[in-house]
PQR file with spaces between the fields and no chain letter, atoms N, CA, C, O and H, PARSE charges and radii, in Angstrom:
ATOM       1  N    UNK     1      -9.456   13.579   10.451 -0.4000 1.5000
ATOM       2  CA   UNK     1      -8.944   12.714    9.412 -0.0000 2.0000
ATOM       3  C    UNK     1      -9.823   11.468    9.318  0.5500 1.7000
ATOM       4  O    UNK     1     -10.238   10.913   10.336 -0.5500 1.4000
ATOM       5  N    UNK     2     -10.097   11.043    8.114 -0.4000 1.5000
ATOM       6  CA   UNK     2     -10.933    9.867    7.892 -0.0000 2.0000
ATOM       7  C    UNK     2     -10.063    8.646    7.665  0.5500 1.7000
ATOM       8  O    UNK     2      -9.161    8.669    6.827 -0.5500 1.4000
ATOM       9  H    UNK     2      -9.760   11.494    7.287  0.4000 1.0000
ATOM      10  N    UNK     3     -10.325    7.592    8.399 -0.4000 1.5000
ATOM      11  CA   UNK     3      -9.618    6.332    8.211 -0.0000 2.0000
ATOM      12  C    UNK     3     -10.583    5.323    7.622  0.5500 1.7000
ATOM      13  O    UNK     3     -11.724    5.211    8.070 -0.5500 1.4000
ATOM      14  H    UNK     3     -11.058    7.573    9.080  0.4000 1.0000
ATOM      15  N    UNK     4     -10.130    4.595    6.629 -0.4000 1.5000
ATOM      16  CA   UNK     4     -10.970    3.580    5.997 -0.0000 2.0000
ATOM      17  C    UNK     4     -11.248    2.454    6.981  0.5500 1.7000
ATOM      18  O    UNK     4     -10.343    1.986    7.671 -0.5500 1.4000
ATOM      19  H    UNK     4      -9.203    4.686    6.265  0.4000 1.0000
ATOM      20  N    UNK     5     -12.474    2.029    7.043 -0.4000 1.5000
ATOM      21  CA   UNK     5     -12.875    0.917    7.884 -0.0000 2.0000
ATOM      22  C    UNK     5     -12.979   -0.310    6.992  0.5500 1.7000
ATOM      23  O    UNK     5     -13.716   -0.300    6.007 -0.5500 1.4000
ATOM      24  H    UNK     5     -13.210    2.408    6.482  0.4000 1.0000
ATOM      25  N    UNK     6     -12.262   -1.344    7.321 -0.4000 1.5000
ATOM      26  CA   UNK     6     -12.245   -2.527    6.462 -0.0000 2.0000
ATOM      27  C    UNK     6     -13.404   -3.475    6.734  0.5500 1.7000
ATOM      28  O    UNK     6     -13.514   -4.508    6.074 -0.5500 1.4000
ATOM      29  H    UNK     6     -11.662   -1.352    8.121  0.4000 1.0000
ATOM      30  N    UNK     7     -14.274   -3.149    7.692 -0.4000 1.5000
ATOM      31  CA   UNK     7     -15.370   -4.071    8.003 -0.0000 2.0000
ATOM      32  C    UNK     7     -16.749   -3.538    7.656  0.5500 1.7000
ATOM      33  O    UNK     7     -17.669   -4.325    7.431 -0.5500 1.4000
ATOM      34  H    UNK     7     -14.184   -2.310    8.228  0.4000 1.0000
ATOM      35  N    UNK     8     -16.920   -2.219    7.607 -0.4000 1.5000
ATOM      36  CA   UNK     8     -18.227   -1.655    7.265 -0.0000 2.0000
ATOM      37  C    UNK     8     -18.052   -0.463    6.339  0.5500 1.7000
ATOM      38  O    UNK     8     -16.983    0.145    6.291 -0.5500 1.4000
ATOM      39  H    UNK     8     -16.173   -1.579    7.790  0.4000 1.0000
ATOM      40  N    UNK     9     -19.088   -0.138    5.616 -0.4000 1.5000
ATOM      41  CA   UNK     9     -19.072    1.034    4.749 -0.0000 2.0000
ATOM      42  C    UNK     9     -18.480    0.754    3.382  0.5500 1.7000
ATOM      43  O    UNK     9     -18.194   -0.393    3.041 -0.5500 1.4000
ATOM      44  H    UNK     9     -19.957   -0.632    5.655  0.4000 1.0000
ATOM      45  N    UNK    10     -18.298    1.811    2.602 -0.4000 1.5000
ATOM      46  CA   UNK    10     -17.875    1.653    1.217 -0.0000 2.0000
ATOM      47  C    UNK    10     -16.455    1.131    1.060  0.5500 1.7000
ATOM      48  O    UNK    10     -16.090    0.663   -0.019 -0.5500 1.4000
ATOM      49  H    UNK    10     -18.530    2.743    2.879  0.4000 1.0000
ATOM      50  N    UNK    11     -15.651    1.201    2.105 -0.4000 1.5000
ATOM      51  CA   UNK    11     -14.276    0.704    2.030 -0.0000 2.0000
ATOM      52  C    UNK    11     -14.140   -0.707    2.591  0.5500 1.7000
ATOM      53  O    UNK    11     -13.033   -1.237    2.690 -0.5500 1.4000
ATOM      54  H    UNK    11     -15.947    1.581    2.982  0.4000 1.0000
ATOM      55  N    UNK    12     -15.253   -1.307    2.952 -0.4000 1.5000
ATOM      56  CA   UNK    12     -15.209   -2.645    3.534 -0.0000 2.0000
ATOM      57  C    UNK    12     -14.635   -3.644    2.544  0.5500 1.7000
ATOM      58  O    UNK    12     -14.903   -3.592    1.343 -0.5500 1.4000
ATOM      59  H    UNK    12     -16.152   -0.877    2.871  0.4000 1.0000
ATOM      60  N    UNK    13     -13.854   -4.535    3.073 -0.4000 1.5000
ATOM      61  CA   UNK    13     -13.263   -5.572    2.218 -0.0000 2.0000
ATOM      62  C    UNK    13     -14.122   -6.818    2.264  0.5500 1.7000
ATOM      63  O    UNK    13     -14.921   -7.004    3.181 -0.5500 1.4000
ATOM      64  H    UNK    13     -13.636   -4.578    4.048  0.4000 1.0000
ATOM      65  N    UNK    14     -13.953   -7.648    1.289 -0.4000 1.5000
ATOM      66  CA   UNK    14     -14.691   -8.909    1.248 -0.0000 2.0000
ATOM      67  C    UNK    14     -14.047   -9.945    2.146  0.5500 1.7000
ATOM      68  O    UNK    14     -13.118   -9.652    2.898 -0.5500 1.4000
ATOM      69  H    UNK    14     -13.304   -7.497    0.544  0.4000 1.0000
ATOM      70  N    UNK    15     -14.541  -11.117    2.055 -0.4000 1.5000
ATOM      71  CA   UNK    15     -13.997  -12.227    2.819 -0.0000 2.0000
ATOM      72  C    UNK    15     -12.608  -12.546    2.267  0.5500 1.7000
ATOM      73  O    UNK    15     -12.439  -12.608    1.049 -0.5500 1.4000
ATOM      74  H    UNK    15     -15.296  -11.354    1.443  0.4000 1.0000
ATOM      75  N    UNK    16     -11.616  -12.750    3.126 -0.4000 1.5000
ATOM      76  CA   UNK    16     -10.292  -13.093    2.600 -0.0000 2.0000
ATOM      77  C    UNK    16     -10.379  -14.310    1.676  0.5500 1.7000
ATOM      78  O    UNK    16     -10.972  -15.329    2.032 -0.5500 1.4000
ATOM      79  H    UNK    16     -11.754  -12.700    4.115  0.4000 1.0000
ATOM      80  N    UNK    17      -9.799  -14.196    0.521 -0.4000 1.5000
ATOM      81  CA   UNK    17      -9.820  -15.285   -0.447 -0.0000 2.0000
ATOM      82  C    UNK    17     -11.064  -15.349   -1.311  0.5500 1.7000
ATOM      83  O    UNK    17     -11.221  -16.275   -2.106 -0.5500 1.4000
ATOM      84  H    UNK    17      -9.317  -13.369    0.232  0.4000 1.0000
ATOM      85  N    UNK    18     -11.949  -14.373   -1.162 -0.4000 1.5000
ATOM      86  CA   UNK    18     -13.216  -14.384   -1.898 -0.0000 2.0000
ATOM      87  C    UNK    18     -12.996  -14.404   -3.413  0.5500 1.7000
ATOM      88  O    UNK    18     -13.590  -15.221   -4.116 -0.5500 1.4000
ATOM      89  H    UNK    18     -11.821  -13.621   -0.515  0.4000 1.0000
ATOM      90  N    UNK    19     -12.154  -13.516   -3.909 -0.4000 1.5000
ATOM      91  CA   UNK    19     -11.914  -13.455   -5.351 -0.0000 2.0000
ATOM      92  C    UNK    19     -11.234  -14.734   -5.831  0.5500 1.7000
ATOM      93  O    UNK    19     -11.549  -15.243   -6.907 -0.5500 1.4000
ATOM      94  H    UNK    19     -11.672  -12.852   -3.338  0.4000 1.0000
ATOM      95  N    UNK    20     -10.308  -15.248   -5.038 -0.4000 1.5000
ATOM      96  CA   UNK    20      -9.661  -16.521   -5.402 -0.0000 2.0000
ATOM      97  C    UNK    20     -10.705  -17.629   -5.493  0.5500 1.7000
ATOM      98  O    UNK    20     -10.643  -18.461   -6.399 -0.5500 1.4000
ATOM      99  H    UNK    20     -10.052  -14.835   -4.164  0.4000 1.0000
ATOM     100  N    UNK    21     -11.658  -17.652   -4.573 -0.4000 1.5000
ATOM     101  CA   UNK    21     -12.728  -18.643   -4.628 -0.0000 2.0000
ATOM     102  C    UNK    21     -13.583  -18.489   -5.875  0.5500 1.7000
ATOM     103  O    UNK    21     -13.935  -19.475   -6.524 -0.5500 1.4000
ATOM     104  H    UNK    21     -11.708  -16.976   -3.838  0.4000 1.0000
ATOM     105  N    UNK    22     -13.917  -17.241   -6.207 -0.4000 1.5000
ATOM     106  CA   UNK    22     -14.668  -16.992   -7.443 -0.0000 2.0000
ATOM     107  C    UNK    22     -13.884  -17.489   -8.657  0.5500 1.7000
ATOM     108  O    UNK    22     -14.441  -18.097   -9.570 -0.5500 1.4000
ATOM     109  H    UNK    22     -13.631  -16.441   -5.680  0.4000 1.0000
ATOM     110  N    UNK    23     -12.574  -17.213   -8.643 -0.4000 1.5000
ATOM     111  CA   UNK    23     -11.731  -17.613   -9.773 -0.0000 2.0000
ATOM     112  C    UNK    23     -11.664  -19.136   -9.893  0.5500 1.7000
ATOM     113  O    UNK    23     -11.714  -19.675  -10.998 -0.5500 1.4000
ATOM     114  H    UNK    23     -12.122  -16.719   -7.900  0.4000 1.0000
ATOM     115  N    UNK    24     -11.551  -19.828   -8.759 -0.4000 1.5000
ATOM     116  CA   UNK    24     -11.521  -21.293   -8.791 -0.0000 2.0000
ATOM     117  C    UNK    24     -12.837  -21.856   -9.319  0.5500 1.7000
ATOM     118  O    UNK    24     -12.833  -22.794  -10.116 -0.5500 1.4000
ATOM     119  H    UNK    24     -11.511  -19.390   -7.861  0.4000 1.0000
ATOM     120  N    UNK    25     -13.954  -21.293   -8.885 -0.4000 1.5000
ATOM     121  CA   UNK    25     -15.264  -21.733   -9.391 -0.0000 2.0000
ATOM     122  C    UNK    25     -15.377  -21.452  -10.881  0.5500 1.7000
ATOM     123  O    UNK    25     -15.910  -22.266  -11.635 -0.5500 1.4000
ATOM     124  H    UNK    25     -13.957  -20.531   -8.237  0.4000 1.0000
ATOM     125  N    UNK    26     -14.873  -20.292  -11.304 -0.4000 1.5000
ATOM     126  CA   UNK    26     -14.909  -19.939  -12.722 -0.0000 2.0000
ATOM     127  C    UNK    26     -14.073  -20.913  -13.544  0.5500 1.7000
ATOM     128  O    UNK    26     -14.492  -21.330  -14.624 -0.5500 1.4000
ATOM     129  H    UNK    26     -14.440  -19.630  -10.692  0.4000 1.0000
ATOM     130  N    UNK    27     -12.879  -21.283  -13.036 -0.4000 1.5000
ATOM     131  CA   UNK    27     -12.020  -22.224  -13.775 -0.0000 2.0000
ATOM     132  C    UNK    27     -12.731  -23.559  -13.992  0.5500 1.7000
ATOM     133  O    UNK    27     -12.545  -24.205  -15.022 -0.5500 1.4000
ATOM     134  H    UNK    27     -12.538  -20.944  -12.159  0.4000 1.0000
ATOM     135  N    UNK    28     -13.534  -23.962  -13.035 -0.4000 1.5000
ATOM     136  CA   UNK    28     -14.208  -25.254  -13.147 -0.0000 2.0000
ATOM     137  C    UNK    28     -15.512  -25.158  -13.950  0.5500 1.7000
ATOM     138  O    UNK    28     -15.825  -26.059  -14.728 -0.5500 1.4000
ATOM     139  H    UNK    28     -13.686  -23.437  -12.197  0.4000 1.0000
ATOM     140  N    UNK    29     -16.273  -24.073  -13.766 -0.4000 1.5000
ATOM     141  CA   UNK    29     -17.607  -24.005  -14.351 -0.0000 2.0000
ATOM     142  C    UNK    29     -17.833  -22.847  -15.323  0.5500 1.7000
ATOM     143  O    UNK    29     -18.852  -22.807  -16.012 -0.5500 1.4000
ATOM     144  H    UNK    29     -16.019  -23.341  -13.134  0.4000 1.0000
ATOM     145  N    UNK    30     -16.886  -21.903  -15.381 -0.4000 1.5000
ATOM     146  CA   UNK    30     -17.098  -20.673  -16.137 -0.0000 2.0000
ATOM     147  C    UNK    30     -17.205  -20.884  -17.637  0.5500 1.7000
ATOM     148  O    UNK    30     -16.563  -21.759  -18.218 -0.5500 1.4000
ATOM     149  H    UNK    30     -16.058  -21.936  -14.821  0.4000 1.0000
ATOM     150  N    UNK    31     -18.031  -20.059  -18.236 -0.4000 1.5000
ATOM     151  CA   UNK    31     -18.203  -20.086  -19.688 -0.0000 2.0000
ATOM     152  C    UNK    31     -17.746  -18.794  -20.346  0.5500 1.7000
ATOM     153  O    UNK    31     -17.342  -18.794  -21.509 -0.5500 1.4000
ATOM     154  H    UNK    31     -18.553  -19.348  -17.764  0.4000 1.0000
ATOM     155  N    UNK    32     -17.807  -17.698  -19.609 -0.4000 1.5000
ATOM     156  CA   UNK    32     -17.358  -16.407  -20.124 -0.0000 2.0000
ATOM     157  C    UNK    32     -15.859  -16.264  -19.908  0.5500 1.7000
ATOM     158  O    UNK    32     -15.273  -16.971  -19.087 -0.5500 1.4000
ATOM     159  H    UNK    32     -18.135  -17.697  -18.664  0.4000 1.0000
ATOM     160  N    UNK    33     -15.241  -15.350  -20.643 -0.4000 1.5000
ATOM     161  CA   UNK    33     -13.856  -14.985  -20.371 -0.0000 2.0000
ATOM     162  C    UNK    33     -13.817  -14.324  -18.990  0.5500 1.7000
ATOM     163  O    UNK    33     -14.750  -13.608  -18.629 -0.5500 1.4000
ATOM     164  H    UNK    33     -15.716  -14.776  -21.309  0.4000 1.0000
ATOM     165  N    UNK    34     -12.758  -14.552  -18.217 -0.4000 1.5000
ATOM     166  CA   UNK    34     -12.647  -13.964  -16.878 -0.0000 2.0000
ATOM     167  C    UNK    34     -12.785  -12.445  -16.936  0.5500 1.7000
ATOM     168  O    UNK    34     -13.503  -11.855  -16.128 -0.5500 1.4000
ATOM     169  H    UNK    34     -11.999  -15.133  -18.510  0.4000 1.0000
ATOM     170  N    UNK    35     -12.096  -11.808  -17.896 -0.4000 1.5000
ATOM     171  CA   UNK    35     -12.153  -10.350  -18.008 -0.0000 2.0000
ATOM     172  C    UNK    35     -13.581   -9.892  -18.281  0.5500 1.7000
ATOM     173  O    UNK    35     -14.025   -8.892  -17.716 -0.5500 1.4000
ATOM     174  H    UNK    35     -11.513  -12.288  -18.552  0.4000 1.0000
ATOM     175  N    UNK    36     -14.296  -10.595  -19.124 -0.4000 1.5000
ATOM     176  CA   UNK    36     -15.679  -10.233  -19.437 -0.0000 2.0000
ATOM     177  C    UNK    36     -16.572  -10.359  -18.202  0.5500 1.7000
ATOM     178  O    UNK    36     -17.520   -9.594  -18.024 -0.5500 1.4000
ATOM     179  H    UNK    36     -13.935  -11.407  -19.583  0.4000 1.0000
ATOM     180  N    UNK    37     -16.256  -11.322  -17.368 -0.4000 1.5000
ATOM     181  CA   UNK    37     -17.046  -11.562  -16.163 -0.0000 2.0000
ATOM     182  C    UNK    37     -16.835  -10.486  -15.104  0.5500 1.7000
ATOM     183  O    UNK    37     -17.792  -10.039  -14.472 -0.5500 1.4000
ATOM     184  H    UNK    37     -15.486  -11.944  -17.512  0.4000 1.0000
ATOM     185  N    UNK    38     -15.583  -10.068  -14.906 -0.4000 1.5000
ATOM     186  CA   UNK    38     -15.293   -9.134  -13.816 -0.0000 2.0000
ATOM     187  C    UNK    38     -15.256   -7.668  -14.236  0.5500 1.7000
ATOM     188  O    UNK    38     -15.286   -6.789  -13.375 -0.5500 1.4000
ATOM     189  H    UNK    38     -14.805  -10.431  -15.419  0.4000 1.0000
ATOM     190  N    UNK    39     -15.194   -7.383  -15.527 -0.4000 1.5000
ATOM     191  CA   UNK    39     -15.082   -5.990  -15.975 -0.0000 2.0000
ATOM     192  C    UNK    39     -16.225   -5.098  -15.490  0.5500 1.7000
ATOM     193  O    UNK    39     -15.963   -3.959  -15.101 -0.5500 1.4000
ATOM     194  H    UNK    39     -15.170   -8.097  -16.226  0.4000 1.0000
ATOM     195  N    UNK    40     -17.484   -5.558  -15.494 -0.4000 1.5000
ATOM     196  CA   UNK    40     -18.549   -4.679  -14.971 -0.0000 2.0000
ATOM     197  C    UNK    40     -18.318   -4.254  -13.515  0.5500 1.7000
ATOM     198  O    UNK    40     -18.598   -3.110  -13.157 -0.5500 1.4000
ATOM     199  H    UNK    40     -17.697   -6.483  -15.810  0.4000 1.0000
ATOM     200  N    UNK    41     -17.815   -5.156  -12.681 -0.4000 1.5000
ATOM     201  CA   UNK    41     -17.535   -4.803  -11.282 -0.0000 2.0000
ATOM     202  C    UNK    41     -16.405   -3.780  -11.203  0.5500 1.7000
ATOM     203  O    UNK    41     -16.447   -2.860  -10.386 -0.5500 1.4000
ATOM     204  H    UNK    41     -17.588   -6.085  -12.972  0.4000 1.0000
ATOM     205  N    UNK    42     -15.401   -3.943  -12.052 -0.4000 1.5000
ATOM     206  CA   UNK    42     -14.294   -2.982  -12.097 -0.0000 2.0000
ATOM     207  C    UNK    42     -14.813   -1.614  -12.513  0.5500 1.7000
ATOM     208  O    UNK    42     -14.444   -0.599  -11.923 -0.5500 1.4000
ATOM     209  H    UNK    42     -15.367   -4.690  -12.716  0.4000 1.0000
ATOM     210  N    UNK    43     -15.670   -1.587  -13.530 -0.4000 1.5000
ATOM     211  CA   UNK    43     -16.235   -0.315  -14.003 -0.0000 2.0000
ATOM     212  C    UNK    43     -17.063    0.372  -12.921  0.5500 1.7000
ATOM     213  O    UNK    43     -16.954    1.584  -12.739 -0.5500 1.4000
ATOM     214  H    UNK    43     -15.970   -2.412  -14.009  0.4000 1.0000
ATOM     215  N    UNK    44     -17.894   -0.392  -12.196 -0.4000 1.5000
ATOM     216  CA   UNK    44     -18.689    0.194  -11.108 -0.0000 2.0000
ATOM     217  C    UNK    44     -17.781    0.758  -10.027  0.5500 1.7000
ATOM     218  O    UNK    44     -18.038    1.845   -9.510 -0.5500 1.4000
ATOM     219  H    UNK    44     -17.983   -1.377  -12.344  0.4000 1.0000
ATOM     220  N    UNK    45     -16.731    0.040   -9.682 -0.4000 1.5000
ATOM     221  CA   UNK    45     -15.812    0.497   -8.629 -0.0000 2.0000
ATOM     222  C    UNK    45     -15.098    1.780   -9.039  0.5500 1.7000
ATOM     223  O    UNK    45     -14.893    2.673   -8.217 -0.5500 1.4000
ATOM     224  H    UNK    45     -16.523   -0.843  -10.103  0.4000 1.0000
ATOM     225  N    UNK    46     -14.726    1.867  -10.298 -0.4000 1.5000
ATOM     226  CA   UNK    46     -14.001    3.057  -10.767 -0.0000 2.0000
ATOM     227  C    UNK    46     -14.919    4.248  -11.004  0.5500 1.7000
ATOM     228  O    UNK    46     -14.565    5.380  -10.672 -0.5500 1.4000
ATOM     229  H    UNK    46     -14.892    1.142  -10.966  0.4000 1.0000
ATOM     230  N    UNK    47     -16.090    4.005  -11.575 -0.4000 1.5000
ATOM     231  CA   UNK    47     -16.940    5.086  -12.069 -0.0000 2.0000
ATOM     232  C    UNK    47     -18.194    5.354  -11.257  0.5500 1.7000
ATOM     233  O    UNK    47     -18.878    6.349  -11.492 -0.5500 1.4000
ATOM     234  H    UNK    47     -16.378    3.086  -11.845  0.4000 1.0000
ATOM     235  N    UNK    48     -18.506    4.489  -10.309 -0.4000 1.5000
ATOM     236  CA   UNK    48     -19.753    4.628   -9.570 -0.0000 2.0000
ATOM     237  C    UNK    48     -20.924    4.137  -10.406  0.5500 1.7000
ATOM     238  O    UNK    48     -20.735    3.593  -11.494 -0.5500 1.4000
ATOM     239  H    UNK    48     -17.950    3.680  -10.118  0.4000 1.0000
ATOM     240  N    UNK    49     -22.121    4.330   -9.899 -0.4000 1.5000
ATOM     241  CA   UNK    49     -23.318    3.865  -10.598 -0.0000 2.0000
ATOM     242  C    UNK    49     -24.510    4.698  -10.166  0.5500 1.7000
ATOM     243  O    UNK    49     -24.496    5.322   -9.104 -0.5500 1.4000
ATOM     244  H    UNK    49     -22.275    4.772   -9.015  0.4000 1.0000
ATOM     245  N    UNK    50     -25.536    4.702  -10.993 -0.4000 1.5000
ATOM     246  CA   UNK    50     -26.752    5.436  -10.659 -0.0000 2.0000
ATOM     247  C    UNK    50     -27.484    4.734   -9.527  0.5500 1.7000
ATOM     248  O    UNK    50     -27.591    3.508   -9.497 -0.5500 1.4000
ATOM     249  H    UNK    50     -25.548    4.195  -11.855  0.4000 1.0000
ATOM     250  N    UNK    51     -27.970    5.515   -8.625 -0.4000 1.5000
ATOM     251  CA   UNK    51     -28.711    5.008   -7.478 -0.0000 2.0000
ATOM     252  C    UNK    51     -30.175    5.278   -7.771  0.5500 1.7000
ATOM     253  O    UNK    51     -30.632    6.411   -7.621 -0.5500 1.4000
ATOM     254  H    UNK    51     -27.883    6.511   -8.649  0.4000 1.0000
ATOM     255  N    UNK    52     -30.918    4.267   -8.182 -0.4000 1.5000
ATOM     256  CA   UNK    52     -32.292    4.422   -8.624 -0.0000 2.0000
ATOM     257  C    UNK    52     -33.282    4.732   -7.511  0.5500 1.7000
ATOM     258  O    UNK    52     -32.934    4.741   -6.330 -0.5500 1.4000
ATOM     259  H    UNK    52     -30.548    3.347   -8.304  0.4000 1.0000
ATOM     260  N    UNK    53     -34.511    4.982   -7.910 -0.4000 1.5000
ATOM     261  CA   UNK    53     -35.562    5.371   -6.973 -0.0000 2.0000
ATOM     262  C    UNK    53     -35.807    4.294   -5.919  0.5500 1.7000
ATOM     263  O    UNK    53     -35.916    4.607   -4.734 -0.5500 1.4000
ATOM     264  H    UNK    53     -34.793    4.974   -8.870  0.4000 1.0000
ATOM     265  N    UNK    54     -35.894    3.032   -6.335 -0.4000 1.5000
ATOM     266  CA   UNK    54     -36.174    1.947   -5.377 -0.0000 2.0000
ATOM     267  C    UNK    54     -35.058    1.840   -4.339  0.5500 1.7000
ATOM     268  O    UNK    54     -35.330    1.687   -3.148 -0.5500 1.4000
ATOM     269  H    UNK    54     -35.804    2.777   -7.298  0.4000 1.0000
ATOM     270  N    UNK    55     -33.804    1.920   -4.786 -0.4000 1.5000
ATOM     271  CA   UNK    55     -32.679    1.853   -3.849 -0.0000 2.0000
ATOM     272  C    UNK    55     -32.672    3.069   -2.929  0.5500 1.7000
ATOM     273  O    UNK    55     -32.397    2.949   -1.735 -0.5500 1.4000
ATOM     274  H    UNK    55     -33.582    2.044   -5.754  0.4000 1.0000
ATOM     275  N    UNK    56     -32.973    4.235   -3.484 -0.4000 1.5000
ATOM     276  CA   UNK    56     -33.026    5.456   -2.680 -0.0000 2.0000
ATOM     277  C    UNK    56     -34.110    5.339   -1.607  0.5500 1.7000
ATOM     278  O    UNK    56     -33.887    5.695   -0.450 -0.5500 1.4000
ATOM     279  H    UNK    56     -33.196    4.332   -4.454  0.4000 1.0000
ATOM     280  N    UNK    57     -35.273    4.843   -1.996 -0.4000 1.5000
ATOM     281  CA   UNK    57     -36.377    4.672   -1.043 -0.0000 2.0000
ATOM     282  C    UNK    57     -36.003    3.686    0.053  0.5500 1.7000
ATOM     283  O    UNK    57     -36.262    3.935    1.230 -0.5500 1.4000
ATOM     284  H    UNK    57     -35.454    4.554   -2.937  0.4000 1.0000
ATOM     285  N    UNK    58     -35.392    2.562   -0.332 -0.4000 1.5000
ATOM     286  CA   UNK    58     -34.981    1.562    0.662 -0.0000 2.0000
ATOM     287  C    UNK    58     -33.931    2.131    1.603  0.5500 1.7000
ATOM     288  O    UNK    58     -33.977    1.878    2.807 -0.5500 1.4000
ATOM     289  H    UNK    58     -35.182    2.359   -1.289  0.4000 1.0000
ATOM     290  N    UNK    59     -32.989    2.894    1.072 -0.4000 1.5000
ATOM     291  CA   UNK    59     -31.921    3.462    1.894 -0.0000 2.0000
ATOM     292  C    UNK    59     -32.437    4.534    2.836  0.5500 1.7000
ATOM     293  O    UNK    59     -31.798    4.828    3.846 -0.5500 1.4000
ATOM     294  H    UNK    59     -32.952    3.100    0.094  0.4000 1.0000
ATOM     295  N    UNK    60     -33.574    5.117    2.524 -0.4000 1.5000
ATOM     296  CA   UNK    60     -34.134    6.172    3.363 -0.0000 2.0000
ATOM     297  C    UNK    60     -35.104    5.665    4.420  0.5500 1.7000
ATOM     298  O    UNK    60     -35.685    6.460    5.158 -0.5500 1.4000
ATOM     299  H    UNK    60     -34.093    4.878    1.704  0.4000 1.0000
ATOM     300  N    UNK    61     -35.284    4.366    4.500 -0.4000 1.5000
ATOM     301  CA   UNK    61     -36.106    3.824    5.589 -0.0000 2.0000
ATOM     302  C    UNK    61     -35.395    4.121    6.900  0.5500 1.7000
ATOM     303  O    UNK    61     -34.166    4.116    6.964 -0.5500 1.4000
ATOM     304  H    UNK    61     -34.812    3.720    3.900  0.4000 1.0000
ATOM     305  N    UNK    62     -36.165    4.377    7.934 -0.4000 1.5000
ATOM     306  CA   UNK    62     -35.569    4.823    9.193 -0.0000 2.0000
ATOM     307  C    UNK    62     -34.550    3.834    9.746  0.5500 1.7000
ATOM     308  O    UNK    62     -33.547    4.258   10.319 -0.5500 1.4000
ATOM     309  H    UNK    62     -37.163    4.381    7.882  0.4000 1.0000
ATOM     310  N    UNK    63     -34.773    2.531    9.593 -0.4000 1.5000
ATOM     311  CA   UNK    63     -33.822    1.559   10.138 -0.0000 2.0000
ATOM     312  C    UNK    63     -32.495    1.593    9.389  0.5500 1.7000
ATOM     313  O    UNK    63     -31.436    1.436    9.998 -0.5500 1.4000
ATOM     314  H    UNK    63     -35.588    2.186    9.128  0.4000 1.0000
ATOM     315  N    UNK    64     -32.540    1.793    8.089 -0.4000 1.5000
ATOM     316  CA   UNK    64     -31.324    1.838    7.278 -0.0000 2.0000
ATOM     317  C    UNK    64     -30.655    3.203    7.398  0.5500 1.7000
ATOM     318  O    UNK    64     -29.429    3.292    7.461 -0.5500 1.4000
ATOM     319  H    UNK    64     -33.399    1.921    7.594  0.4000 1.0000
ATOM     320  N    UNK    65     -31.443    4.246    7.428 -0.4000 1.5000
ATOM     321  CA   UNK    65     -30.907    5.599    7.477 -0.0000 2.0000
ATOM     322  C    UNK    65     -30.016    5.807    8.700  0.5500 1.7000
ATOM     323  O    UNK    65     -28.989    6.479    8.610 -0.5500 1.4000
ATOM     324  H    UNK    65     -32.439    4.173    7.376  0.4000 1.0000
ATOM     325  N    UNK    66     -30.400    5.239    9.838 -0.4000 1.5000
ATOM     326  CA   UNK    66     -29.585    5.377   11.052 -0.0000 2.0000
ATOM     327  C    UNK    66     -28.190    4.780   10.850  0.5500 1.7000
ATOM     328  O    UNK    66     -27.193    5.360   11.281 -0.5500 1.4000
ATOM     329  H    UNK    66     -31.235    4.693    9.911  0.4000 1.0000
ATOM     330  N    UNK    67     -28.128    3.631   10.201 -0.4000 1.5000
ATOM     331  CA   UNK    67     -26.823    2.993    9.958 -0.0000 2.0000
ATOM     332  C    UNK    67     -26.000    3.820    8.979  0.5500 1.7000
ATOM     333  O    UNK    67     -24.788    3.954    9.148 -0.5500 1.4000
ATOM     334  H    UNK    67     -28.938    3.160    9.851  0.4000 1.0000
ATOM     335  N    UNK    68     -26.640    4.373    7.964 -0.4000 1.5000
ATOM     336  CA   UNK    68     -25.931    5.197    6.976 -0.0000 2.0000
ATOM     337  C    UNK    68     -25.391    6.460    7.643  0.5500 1.7000
ATOM     338  O    UNK    68     -24.254    6.859    7.392 -0.5500 1.4000
ATOM     339  H    UNK    68     -27.624    4.264    7.826  0.4000 1.0000
ATOM     340  N    UNK    69     -26.195    7.081    8.482 -0.4000 1.5000
ATOM     341  CA   UNK    69     -25.762    8.316    9.137 -0.0000 2.0000
ATOM     342  C    UNK    69     -24.595    8.084   10.082  0.5500 1.7000
ATOM     343  O    UNK    69     -23.789    8.991   10.290 -0.5500 1.4000
ATOM     344  H    UNK    69     -27.119    6.757    8.685  0.4000 1.0000
ATOM     345  N    UNK    70     -24.483    6.896   10.658 -0.4000 1.5000
ATOM     346  CA   UNK    70     -23.374    6.574   11.562 -0.0000 2.0000
ATOM     347  C    UNK    70     -22.075    6.318   10.815  0.5500 1.7000
ATOM     348  O    UNK    70     -20.996    6.497   11.381 -0.5500 1.4000
ATOM     349  H    UNK    70     -25.137    6.159   10.489  0.4000 1.0000
ATOM     350  N    UNK    71     -22.155    5.905    9.564 -0.4000 1.5000
ATOM     351  CA   UNK    71     -20.982    5.512    8.799 -0.0000 2.0000
ATOM     352  C    UNK    71     -20.391    6.719    8.073  0.5500 1.7000
ATOM     353  O    UNK    71     -21.018    7.260    7.163 -0.5500 1.4000
ATOM     354  H    UNK    71     -23.032    5.759    9.105  0.4000 1.0000
ATOM     355  N    UNK    72     -19.186    7.146    8.468 -0.4000 1.5000
ATOM     356  CA   UNK    72     -18.552    8.319    7.873 -0.0000 2.0000
ATOM     357  C    UNK    72     -18.359    8.192    6.369  0.5500 1.7000
ATOM     358  O    UNK    72     -18.465    9.178    5.639 -0.5500 1.4000
ATOM     359  H    UNK    72     -18.677    6.706    9.208  0.4000 1.0000
ATOM     360  N    UNK    73     -18.075    6.980    5.908 -0.4000 1.5000
ATOM     361  CA   UNK    73     -17.835    6.773    4.483 -0.0000 2.0000
ATOM     362  C    UNK    73     -19.061    6.865    3.629  0.5500 1.7000
ATOM     363  O    UNK    73     -18.950    6.995    2.410 -0.5500 1.4000
ATOM     364  H    UNK    73     -17.989    6.180    6.501  0.4000 1.0000
ATOM     365  N    UNK    74     -20.237    6.801    4.226 -0.4000 1.5000
ATOM     366  CA   UNK    74     -21.487    6.858    3.455 -0.0000 2.0000
ATOM     367  C    UNK    74     -22.162    8.224    3.521  0.5500 1.7000
ATOM     368  O    UNK    74     -23.225    8.407    2.927 -0.5500 1.4000
ATOM     369  H    UNK    74     -20.327    6.695    5.216  0.4000 1.0000
ATOM     370  N    UNK    75     -21.574    9.182    4.226 -0.4000 1.5000
ATOM     371  CA   UNK    75     -22.186   10.509    4.309 -0.0000 2.0000
ATOM     372  C    UNK    75     -21.724   11.391    3.205  0.5500 1.7000
ATOM     373  O    UNK    75     -22.141   12.547    3.122 -0.5500 1.4000
ATOM     374  H    UNK    75     -20.711    9.032    4.709  0.4000 1.0000
């Protein structure tokens, strides 16, 4: 059985209060609508994204590959 790890891998969570901090900064300095600002991140989370050649090459470096192979969520 696979258990989500909240500290590493694709299920890792952000810093507690991170989104609230972003929202507070946006309230003070933001120019875009909040929904317009965060919708791309929501879309990536729901639908995934293309992993380009440069990212693929970087992820296949031996130092990175070892960490990926150890992480159940990234296999």
